[in-house]
C-alpha positions as CSV (number, residue, x, y, z in Angstrom):
1,M,0.0,0.0,0.0
2,S,1.3,3.5,-0.8
3,F,0.1,6.7,0.7
4,N,0.9,10.4,0.8
5,T,0.2,13.1,3.2
6,T,-0.6,16.8,2.7
7,A,-0.9,19.5,5.3
8,N,-3.2,22.6,5.0
9,H,-3.0,25.7,7.2
10,P,-6.4,27.4,6.2
11,T,-6.1,30.1,8.8
12,N,-2.4,30.7,8.1
13,R,-1.6,30.1,11.8
14,P,0.6,27.2,12.9
15,N,-1.6,26.2,15.8
16,Y,-4.4,24.9,13.4
17,V,-3.7,22.4,10.6
18,E,-5.7,19.9,8.6
19,I,-3.7,16.9,7.6
20,T,-4.9,14.5,4.8
21,H,-3.6,11.0,4.4
22,H,-4.3,9.5,0.9
23,T,-3.9,5.7,0.4
24,D,-4.4,3.9,-2.8
25,R,-8.1,3.5,-2.0
26,H,-9.1,6.0,0.8
27,A,-8.4,9.3,2.4
28,I,-8.8,10.7,5.9
29,T,-8.5,14.3,6.9
30,I,-7.9,15.1,10.5
31,A,-8.1,18.7,12.0
32,Y,-5.8,19.5,14.9
33,S,-5.9,22.4,17.4
34,Y,-2.3,22.5,18.4
35,A,-1.4,18.7,18.7
36,T,-5.0,17.6,19.6
37,P,-7.3,16.0,17.0
38,I,-10.6,17.9,17.0
39,G,-12.3,16.7,13.8
40,F,-12.1,14.3,11.0
41,Q,-13.6,12.9,7.9
42,A,-12.7,9.6,6.3
43,S,-13.9,8.2,3.1
44,A,-13.8,4.6,4.3
45,Y,-15.8,5.3,7.5
46,A,-19.5,6.2,8.3
47,N,-20.1,7.1,4.6
48,G,-17.6,10.0,4.8
49,R,-19.5,11.8,7.6
50,S,-17.6,14.5,9.5
51,F,-17.0,14.0,13.2
52,V,-16.3,16.9,15.6
53,R,-15.5,16.6,19.3
54,V,-16.8,19.0,22.1
55,N,-14.6,21.8,23.1
56,D,-12.9,20.7,26.3
57,W,-10.4,23.5,26.3
58,G,-11.0,27.2,25.5
59,P,-11.8,29.9,23.0
60,T,-8.8,29.2,20.7
61,T,-9.8,25.6,20.3
62,G,-13.5,26.7,19.9
63,R,-12.4,28.9,16.9
64,H,-10.5,25.9,15.4
65,L,-13.6,23.7,15.8
66,N,-15.6,26.3,13.9
67,E,-12.9,26.6,11.3
68,W,-13.0,22.8,10.7
69,H,-16.8,22.7,10.3
70,P,-18.4,26.2,10.3
71,N,-21.9,24.9,9.8
72,H,-21.7,22.1,12.3
73,S,-24.2,22.6,15.2
74,K,-22.6,22.5,18.6
75,H,-25.4,20.0,19.6
76,H,-23.8,17.5,17.2
77,R,-20.4,17.5,18.7
78,I,-19.5,14.3,20.5
79,P,-17.6,13.8,23.8
80,G,-13.8,13.2,23.6
81,D,-13.8,9.5,24.3
82,E,-16.4,8.8,21.9
83,F,-14.6,10.9,19.2
84,L,-11.4,9.1,19.8
85,R,-13.1,5.7,19.4
86,H,-14.5,6.8,16.1
87,L,-11.2,8.2,15.0
88,S,-9.4,5.0,15.8
89,D,-12.0,3.0,13.9
90,A,-11.7,5.4,11.0
91,M,-7.9,5.1,10.9
92,Q,-8.2,1.3,10.9
93,A,-10.7,1.5,8.0
94,T,-8.6,3.9,6.0
95,F,-5.3,2.0,6.4
96,A,-6.6,-1.6,6.2
97,P,-5.1,-3.6,3.5
98,A,-7.1,-4.5,0.5
99,P,-8.6,-8.0,0.6
100,A,-6.1,-9.1,-2.1
101,E,-3.2,-7.8,0.0
102,V,-4.3,-9.7,3.0
103,A,-4.4,-13.0,1.0
104,R,-0.7,-12.6,0.0
């Protein structure tokens, strides 16, 4: 499996970044506030739905959450532990080998 990674700084500030990992078959984009994942979207998980966690920190992370998904209702944000479970599952779905690769 091959993959590449791209980073995007949409606010031109180093404390907010969106990193996309592309594999041969799938992609996942993870938004970070500083070093903390705060949102993600994966083509191989939950039909590409976006996930956003609640703001457990402060106003700067709140701005980053709004930057990641400006039209996402705060009522749809999920607790951190649930978010991390979804992120882990999405990473596994994104980087799982294709069935032909498993058989080798």
